[in-house]
N, C-alpha and C positions, 0 to 999 in steps of 0.2 A: 496521452493521445491516443495512444492503441484501445482505450476503451470509446471514446467518442467515434473513432473509425468503424469499429465492430458495429456499435447501435446505428452508424449512418448504413453501413453494409446490410445489418439486417432487416432498416427498413426497404433496400431497394432491392432483396434478394428473396429473404422470408427462408432462409436455409440454413441448419447447423456449420458450426464454422471448423473445418479441417487447419490448424493455425503450424506454420513451419517458421523456425527463426535461422538463417545463418550469421555466426558472429554471437554467440547465443551465451557464451562466459559461462557463469551460474545456472544459467536459465530464470531465472527472478522473472523479467518481462516476462515469458510463455505462461507466467500465473495471470496475468492480468484479470482475468475473470475473476478472481477471488478479490477482487478488490475493489471497494466504494469509490466514489469518485463525487468530491463537495465543493462548490465554489459560486459566489455572488448569487444567492437565490435558487440554486438546482443542486440535485442530488440522483445521481443515481447508485442502487445498491440491490445487491443479489441477496443478499438473505443476512440475516443479524449477525452474525460471525464476522463479518471482514473488515478489513483494515483501509480507513479512510485517508485517499489523498487530496492533500488539499492546493493543490497548483491556484497560482494569481491566474484564473481565466480571463481574458480579454475578448470580447467579440460573444456572438449570439450559441445560448447556450446546446448542445447535442442533442439530436432527435432521443424521443421518451422511447421505452420499448426495454427488449431483454432478449439477449443471444445465447445461443447454446454452441458450446466447445464440444466436440464429438472427439478430436482428435489434434495431439501436437506432439513436436518435436524440433529439436537444435541440433546444431552442429558447431564444434569449435576446434580450432587447433591445439588450442590449453585447454579445455573444458575446468571450471573450478567445481569442486562439491562444496556449497555453501554451509550444509548442516555438520561438516566438517572442522575441528580446530584450525587448522591450518588455511582452509578455505574460505573460512568467517573472518581471520586475522585480515586475509589476504585482501579481501572484499573491502574491509575497514581502512588498510593504507592505502585506496585508491580511492578513497574517498576526502576531498578538501576536509582540512581538521577542523573549520570553522563551521562546518557546515553541519551543528549538531541535531538537528533535527532530521537530516538523512541519515545519520551517524543512528540514532533511534532505531526509524523507521527499519534500517538495514538490519538490527537486531530483533525487530519483531520478523520480519519477513523470513528471515533466515529459519526460524522455529517451523513455518510452516511446511507443508507438502512436496518434495524435490522432484524436479523433473530431471530425467537423467539426460546428461549430455552427451550425444556421440562425437567422439575424437576423431579428427579428419580434415580434409580442407574442404572450405565450406563448398565448394563447387561440384567435386566430384561426387558428396552424399546427397546435394541439394538437388543435382541431376534426375539420381534415380527417385527420389521424393515426389516429384515434380510428374514424371513420367507414369506415376502408378494411376493418376486419373482417381476421382474420390465423386460416385454418381450419386448425385440428391446432393450435395454436399458443395457450400463456397471452398475453396484453398485459398485462404489467406497466407500469404509469406508475407514478412514485414521483417526490417533489420531500423535498428537505431544507434547511431553511431558507432558503427562499425565498416562501412563501407572501404573507408581510406585508411584501415589497418589490413588492407585485402592487398595480397601482389597485383602487381596488374593483370597477370594474365588469368587469377582468379575474378577478377572483377569482370574481363573479358567473357572469362566462360561462365559466370553466373549471369551475364546479360544475355548470351545465347541461350541458357537453359532457360529463362524465363520468356523471352523470345518465343521460341520452340512450343513451349507449352501454353503460352498465351495463344498463339495459333490453332490451338488447339482445341480452346475449350468453346465448349457449348453452354444454349441454357440449360441443362441436364449437370453438368460439369466447369464450371465457372469459375475464373481465378481474378483474384486482386493482389496488387503490392503496395504495401504502404513502407514508405521510406523515413526517414526522420534523421536528417544528413546534411552536415556543414556544405554551404556551399561560397560562400563569401558573395554573400550578394546582401547581407543587412546581418541585425544581429542575431544570434543564436542560430538554429538549426532549421532549415527548410522543412515543411510536411507536405508532402509528394503522395496521391492514391492513383494510380493506373489498374484501370479495367479494360482487360484484352475483349471480352465480350461486347462490350459497349463503345471500345476504342477512344477512352477518355482518358486523358491527363490532369485531373483533380488538382489544383494547388488551395491546401487544406490551410495555409497560412505559417504560422513560425514558430519555435520552440525554446526556452531555453536551456542550453544541452543537460543537462540535470533536471529539467520539469519543472523548475520554479515558477516560471511563468508559460503559458500558452497564447497565443493571439491568434484566435480561431479566426478562419476566413470565411466562416458560414458553411452551412448547408446544402450540396448542391440539390435543386427541385428533380429527384428523381421521379 
């Protein structure tokens, strides 16, 4: 989902991405640019040495193109080092045992480059990063099945930080927020993209919590 969103944003803004993830856990999602996406007649691949994600994609294909990651950072109350024995075993313990493909993918992913995740409250670190500003870059903030683990105070502080930064967004410093979170409105999690510069909230569809299927609503006509 993050790969498809990044492709869509590249088409809209044509700017390198700064990516930030509150509730990043082991930081594996921050490495999304290192993966290929392939399903039902379409594929996206940055270079030959990539791991391919093969979700059951339902709906129109994401737009073609390439995106560039200029910087990435994540924060978590209890970050996990996926390259340590203890961290890897913990991630395996969090994975449902019947999902053998996910376990195999996890083993391959954890051997790749690691993103060091800062330890702390999501809102505190998040506010500082949002306030920094990144001229001639698009700041993409994303969270995937993490929001409901935050305390109510942290949720409120994160919303305030997003709104404050969004109000300061400009054509030179655009900002986007992608969320894949439960909403009790249907199967799986809702996929929602907010663009403050354009004052848009875009419903992108729904996805299985573990990424096994993605019901993509379509690409907005930017």
